[in-house]
C-alpha positions in Angstrom: 9.0 -191.7 70.7 8.1 -188.3 69.3 9.0 -187.9 65.6 11.4 -185.1 64.6 9.8 -181.8 63.6 9.4 -181.1 59.9 11.6 -178.5 58.3 9.9 -175.3 57.2 11.3 -173.1 54.5 10.6 -169.4 54.5 10.8 -168.0 50.9 11.7 -164.3 50.8 11.7 -162.7 47.3 13.2 -159.3 47.3 13.2 -156.5 44.7 14.6 -153.2 45.9 13.5 -153.7 49.5 16.9 -153.2 51.1 15.6 -150.9 53.8 13.2 -153.6 55.1 14.9 -156.9 54.3 16.9 -157.4 57.5 13.8 -156.7 59.6 11.8 -159.2 57.6 14.5 -161.9 57.9 14.9 -161.3 61.7 11.1 -161.7 62.2 11.4 -165.2 60.7 14.6 -166.0 62.6 12.7 -165.0 65.8 10.2 -167.7 65.2 9.7 -170.2 68.1 9.6 -173.0 65.5 12.6 -175.2 64.5 14.0 -176.5 62.3 13.8 -173.6 59.9 15.5 -172.5 56.7 15.2 -169.1 55.1 15.9 -168.5 51.4 16.3 -164.9 50.2 15.9 -164.5 46.4 17.2 -161.3 45.0 15.0 -160.5 41.9 17.4 -158.2 40.1 17.4 -155.4 42.7 19.2 -152.2 41.9 19.5 -151.0 45.5 21.6 -152.6 48.4 19.5 -155.7 48.6 22.3 -158.0 47.3 24.8 -156.8 49.9 22.3 -157.1 52.7 21.1 -160.5 51.5 24.7 -161.8 51.3 25.5 -160.4 54.7 22.5 -162.1 56.3 23.5 -165.4 54.7 27.0 -165.1 56.1 25.8 -164.1 59.6 23.0 -166.8 60.1 23.6 -170.4 59.3 19.9 -171.0 58.5 19.8 -168.2 55.9 20.6 -168.8 52.2 20.9 -166.2 49.4 20.1 -166.7 45.8 20.3 -164.2 42.9 18.4 -163.9 39.6 17.8 -161.3 37.0 14.6 -159.4 37.4 11.8 -161.8 36.4 9.0 -161.0 38.8 7.9 -162.3 42.2 6.2 -165.5 41.0 9.4 -166.7 39.3 11.4 -165.6 42.3 9.2 -167.7 44.6 9.6 -170.7 42.3 13.3 -170.3 42.2 13.4 -170.3 46.0 11.1 -173.3 46.4 13.0 -175.3 43.9 16.1 -174.9 46.2 14.0 -175.5 49.4 14.4 -178.6 51.6 11.4 -178.0 53.8 8.2 -180.0 53.9 6.3 -176.8 54.4 6.6 -173.5 52.6 6.0 -170.0 53.9 6.3 -167.2 51.3 7.2 -163.9 52.9 7.7 -160.8 50.9 10.8 -158.8 51.6 9.1 -156.0 53.6 6.5 -158.0 55.6 6.8 -159.5 59.1 5.4 -162.5 61.0 4.8 -163.2 64.7 6.9 -165.5 66.8 4.3 -168.2 67.0 2.7 -168.1 63.5 4.8 -171.0 62.0 4.6 -173.3 65.0 0.8 -172.9 65.3 0.3 -173.4 61.5 2.5 -176.5 61.3 0.6 -178.0 64.2 -2.6 -177.8 62.2 -1.0 -179.2 59.0 0.6 -182.1 60.8 -2.7 -183.1 62.5 -4.8 -183.0 59.3 -3.7 -184.0 55.8 -6.9 -182.5 54.4 -5.8 -179.0 55.3 -4.0 -177.5 52.4 -3.4 -173.9 53.6 -3.1 -172.4 57.1 -3.0 -168.6 57.5 -3.9 -166.2 60.3 -5.3 -162.8 61.0 -3.3 -159.8 59.8 -2.3 -156.2 60.4 -1.6 -153.6 57.8 1.0 -151.1 59.0 3.2 -148.2 58.0 5.0 -145.3 59.7 1.7 -143.8 60.8 0.5 -146.9 62.7 -1.4 -150.1 62.1 -4.8 -151.3 61.3 -6.5 -154.7 61.6 -6.9 -156.4 58.2 -10.5 -157.6 58.0 -10.4 -160.7 55.8 -13.5 -162.4 54.5 -14.2 -166.0 55.5 -12.8 -168.7 53.1 -15.1 -170.7 50.8 -14.4 -171.9 47.3 -17.4 -169.9 46.1 -16.0 -166.7 47.7 -12.5 -167.5 46.3 -14.0 -167.6 42.8 -15.0 -163.9 43.3 -12.1 -162.6 45.3 -9.1 -163.5 47.4 -9.1 -163.7 51.2 -5.8 -165.5 51.8 -2.8 -163.2 51.9 0.4 -164.5 50.1 2.0 -165.7 53.4 -0.2 -168.7 53.9 1.7 -171.9 54.9 1.3 -175.0 52.7 3.1 -178.2 51.8 5.8 -178.2 49.2 4.2 -181.3 47.7 1.1 -179.2 46.8 3.3 -176.5 45.1 4.8 -179.4 43.0 1.4 -180.8 42.3 0.0 -177.7 40.8 3.2 -176.7 39.0 4.2 -173.8 41.2 3.4 -170.1 40.8 2.2 -169.3 37.2 5.3 -167.9 35.4 3.1 -166.5 32.5 1.1 -164.4 34.9 2.2 -160.8 35.6 -1.2 -159.1 36.0 -1.2 -158.5 39.8 -2.8 -160.5 42.6 -0.7 -163.5 41.8 -1.5 -165.0 45.2 -5.2 -165.2 44.2 -4.4 -167.2 41.1 -2.1 -169.5 43.1 -4.7 -170.2 45.7 -7.4 -170.9 43.1 -5.0 -173.4 41.5 -4.2 -175.1 44.7 -7.7 -175.2 46.2 -10.1 -175.5 43.2 -10.5 -179.2 43.5 -10.7 -179.5 47.3 -8.8 -179.2 50.5 -9.5 -177.5 53.8 -8.3 -174.0 54.7 -7.7 -172.9 58.3 -7.4 -169.4 59.6 -5.7 -169.2 63.0 -7.5 -167.0 65.5 -4.7 -164.5 66.2 -2.7 -161.9 64.4 0.5 -163.5 63.0 1.1 -161.5 59.8 2.1 -157.9 59.4 1.7 -156.4 55.9 3.8 -153.3 55.4 2.1 -150.5 53.4 4.8 -148.8 51.2 4.7 -146.5 48.2 4.2 -149.7 46.1 1.5 -151.3 48.2 -0.7 -148.6 49.8 -2.9 -148.2 46.7 -5.0 -151.2 45.5 -5.2 -149.6 42.0 -1.4 -149.1 41.9 -0.8 -152.7 43.0 -3.3 -154.3 40.5 -2.9 -152.1 37.5 -6.4 -150.5 37.1 -9.3 -151.6 35.0 -7.4 -152.8 31.9 -5.2 -155.1 34.0 -8.4 -156.3 35.8 -10.0 -157.2 32.5 -6.8 -159.1 31.4 -6.6 -160.8 34.8 -10.2 -162.0 34.6 -9.7 -163.2 31.0 -6.6 -165.2 32.1 -8.4 -166.8 35.1 -11.5 -167.7 33.0 -9.3 -169.3 30.3 -7.3 -171.3 32.8 -10.0 -172.4 35.2 -13.3 -172.6 33.3 -14.5 -175.6 35.2 -13.9 -174.0 38.5 -15.9 -170.9 37.6 -18.7 -172.9 36.0 -19.1 -174.9 39.2 -18.9 -171.9 41.6 -20.4 -169.1 39.6 -22.5 -170.9 37.0 -20.4 -169.4 34.3 -17.3 -167.1 33.9 -16.0 -164.6 36.3 -17.3 -161.1 35.4 -15.8 -157.6 35.6 -18.3 -156.9 38.4 -17.2 -160.0 40.3 -19.9 -159.9 43.0 -22.6 -160.1 40.4 -21.0 -163.0 38.4 -23.2 -165.8 39.6 -26.6 -164.0 39.4 -25.7 -162.6 36.0 -24.6 -165.9 34.6 -27.7 -167.6 36.0 -29.9 -165.0 34.3 -28.1 -165.4 31.0 -28.6 -169.1 31.2 -32.3 -168.7 32.0 -32.6 -166.5 28.9 -30.7 -169.0 26.9 -27.9 -166.5 26.2 -25.0 -168.4 27.9 
């Protein structure tokens, strides 16, 4: 007898994304996977997000709405996951979209192989002017030590979120998904990228500039310092020393310093 399908929880933090929120929720509701629950977490929005979130929860039985004061996307995701009942978690920001078959194909991989920690897919970046294929670098732990190649909407087990203590709540330096994936994958686990476009990343005024999203050079320095302090063993193993400001050159630079006896 075929076992019942595992519940998937879609976590949608929302901060002033009222104009996109319904479209995001509907893209999840349109999934060909069941059973599914959707949790909207309003992170102290000052626009109409609360009204829209409440309305969606009243209209659709599988949609739940939570409210918190503005504390940032990491805490909002943790708030939602604490309330989640699903075996699997899909974080989805309040202005992004997924394809109809993304969840079903990802869960199929996770159910078949316990060694797989994260499943993601190919992506598209889009705005009112059109869309562009998002070229993501292949995953390896060594590559992850230097940069992130897994967008925030990878699908993973709730038990792994618990194991690593969730999203870092003391981290507000941008690129929180990178820190989260390092934490989850630093000690092992396979990662699978599905061979089709299943994620659509919306470029808005807050997202279409990398510098704007990540805070510039000073935030980058603080981010690198945070990561080096929290994951020294990971960077030592993968980069032969700490992550550097010029991230691509971290390993050769560390290797040279060790050769010269300066590290």
